[in-house]
C-alpha positions, 0 to 999 in steps of 0.5 A, a space after each residue: 500499499 503506497 502512501 505519500 507523507 510530506 512535512 513542511 513549515 517555517 525553518 526551525 520548527 522541528 521538521 527535521 527532527 520529527 521527520 527523522 523520528 516518524 520514519 523510525 516509527 514507519 520502519 518499526 511498523 515494517 513500512 520501510 519508507 523512501 525518504 527524500 528532501 526537496 529540492 534535492 536527493 537526486 543528482 540534478 536536485 542536489 546541484 539546484 539546492 546548492 544553488 539556491 540555498 547558499 548562504 551569500 547573495 553572490 549569484 543573483 536569482 530573481 523571484 520567478 527564476 528562484 521558483 522555477 529552480 525549485 519546480 525543475 528539482 522537483 520535477 526530477 524527484 517525482 520522475 527519478 524517486 517519488 512516482 517509482 516508489 509509489 508504484 512499487 507500493 512503498 511509503 514515501 516521506 518528503 522533507 517539503 514538497 510543492 506547499 513550500 514553494 506556494 508559501 515561500 515564493 508565493 505568500 512570502 516572495 510575492 509571486 501571485 500564488 495561483 501562478 505558482 499553484 499552476 507551474 506546480 501542477 505540471 512539475 509534480 504531474 499528479 503525484 501529491 502527497 496523501 498527508 502533509 504534517 505542518 509543523 506551526 511555531 511562532 516565527 521568532 521562537 522558530 528563529 531562536 532554536 535554529 542556532 546556525 548560520 541561515 542560508 539565503 532564504 532563511 536570512 530574509 528577515 522577521 516579516 518575511 517569516 511571518 508571511 510565511 506562517 500566515 501563508 502556510 496557515 492559509 493553504 492548511 485551512 483551504 487543503 479539504 483535510 490534507 494538510 494537518 497543521 501540528 503545534 510545534 511549541 511543544 515537547 518532542 515526544 508530544 508532537 510525534 505522537 499527534 504525527 503518528 496518531 494522524 498517520 494510523 488513521 490514515 492507514 486505517 481508512 486506506 
C-alpha cells in the first residue's frame, strides 16, 4: 500500500527531528519508507539545492527564477524517486514539497499564488502527498531555535517569516484536510505522538 507523506513549515519548527522520528516509527511498523528532501535527493536536485540555498547572495536569483529552479528539482525528484517508489507500493516521506513553493515564493516572495500553483501542477505531474504535516510555530521562537548560520532564504527577515507562517496556515485551511497543522511549541514526544496518530488513522482508512 503506497502512501505519500510530506513535512513542512517554517525553518526552525522541528521538521527534521520529527521526520526522522516518524521514519523510525514507520520502519518499526514494517513500512521501510523511501525518504527524500525537496529540493534534493537526485544528482540534479542537489546541484539546484546548492545554488538556491547558498548562505550568500553571490549569484543573484530573481523570484521567478527561484520558483522555477525549485520546480525543476521537484520534477526530477518525482520522476526519479517518488513516482517509482509509489508505483512499487512503498511509503514515501518527503522533507518539503510543493506547498513550500506556494508559501515561500507566493505568500513570502510576492509571486501570484495561483501562478506558483499552476507551475507546480506541471512539476508534480499528478503526484501529490496524501498527508502533509505542517509544523506550526511562532517565527521568533523558530528563529531562536536554529542556532546556526542562516541560508539565503532563511536570512530574509522577520516580516518575511511572518508572511510564511500566515501563508502556511491559509493553505492548510484550504486543503480539504490533507494538510494537518501540528503545534510545534510542545515537547518533541508530544508532537510526534500527534503525527503518528494522524498517520495511523490514514493507514486504517486506506
